[in-house]
C-alpha positions, 0 to 999 in steps of 0.5 A, a space after each residue: 500500500 505504501 509503495 503503491 501510493 507513492 509510485 502512483 503519485 510520482 507517476 502522476 506528476 511525471 505524466 502531467 508533464 508529458 514524461 515517458 515513464 520508463 520503469 520502476 526499479 524497486 521503489 525508484 522511478 525512471 522517466 525521460 522526456 523528448 521521446 517517443 515524441 520530440 519535445 522542445 522544452 523537454 528539460 523544462 518539463 523534467 525540472 517542473 515534474 521534479 519540483 511537483 514530485 517533491 511537492 507531492 512527496 510532502 503531502 504524502 509524508 504528512 498522510 503517511 505520518 498520520 497513519 504511523 507509516 515510515 517517513 517518506 523522503 525521495 531524491 531526484 537526479 535529472 540530466 540532459 544529453 544525447 542518448 540511445 532510445 528504443 526497444 532494447 533487451 533480449 530475444 526473451 524480453 525487450 522494453 522501450 528505454 534509454 541508455 547513455 552517459 547522460 542517463 548514467 549521470 542522472 542516476 549518479 546525481 540521484 545518489 548524491 542528493 542525500 550527500 548535499 541535503 537536497 531533494 533534487 540535483 540537476 546537471 548543468 546541461 539541464 539547468 542551461 536549457 531552463 530560463 524560468 526556474 531559479 537554480 541554486 548552484 551547489 558544487 562542481 563535481 567530477 564523477 568516477 570515470 570522467 575527467 571533466 567536472 560538471 556543475 550541479 544545481 538544485 532547482 528551487 522554484 519558478 522565477 518570481 515564486 521565491 520569498 524575499 528571505 529566500 532570495 536573500 539566502 540565495 544571494 548570500 550563498 553565492 557570495 559564500 561559493 565565490 569566496 570558497 573557490 577563491 580560497 578566501 576561507 575566512 570570508 567563506 566561513 563568515 558567509 556560512 555563519 550568516 547562512 546558518 543563522 538564516 537557515 538553521 539546520 541546513 545540511 549544505 551549509 554545515 557540509 561546506 563549513 566542514 570542508 573549509 575547516 578541513 582545507 584550513 587544517 590541510 591547505 590544498 596544493 596549487 592545482 586545487 580547482 574547487 572541484 569535488 571528486 567522487 571515486 565511487 558511483 
């Protein structure tokens, strides 16, 4: 019952944004946009679907809590790129699906949501195609098997929907990120201190505070580029 209600709500949010529901993998949902019918705004539809899935999750969380059911939290990874799409499989069974590096990165982003304390992680290719959503840049990462770093973002809301406190927090965070990448550790720590007052308990700010302390204790070499390297998938 728990899984059925959850999967039904997530599938409805995807379908409402014209997504193609690929498959269920245990309690995970895989979907894509732009096939079988081409879609000019596929990236935007995917981002809006992700935001709506999180809203649906918040509603379900309260319903499940009232029933004494386990806490419901989900992570969503979203990426854009060229993929192979079609009927794939074996002589025994085939399924209409997508495969490729862009799919793999989306899966890895989903796996990293907990590590940043966010519900959605979006790759730079997706964020660059969506003009009317506010994105919060979180990090530059280099995933296992890839040499080029990728900038990752959290979509927050449609432009115009953020409150004034949220806009102030976002502006302060951008100052923190700039100071961090320029190795101005004291400035970055000061920024983070202000953010932790603005948003007590925010996991991201605690994560960066720990990173900065580690870098102060063990200064990086001249080749440090501010990129976070992930050696596992």
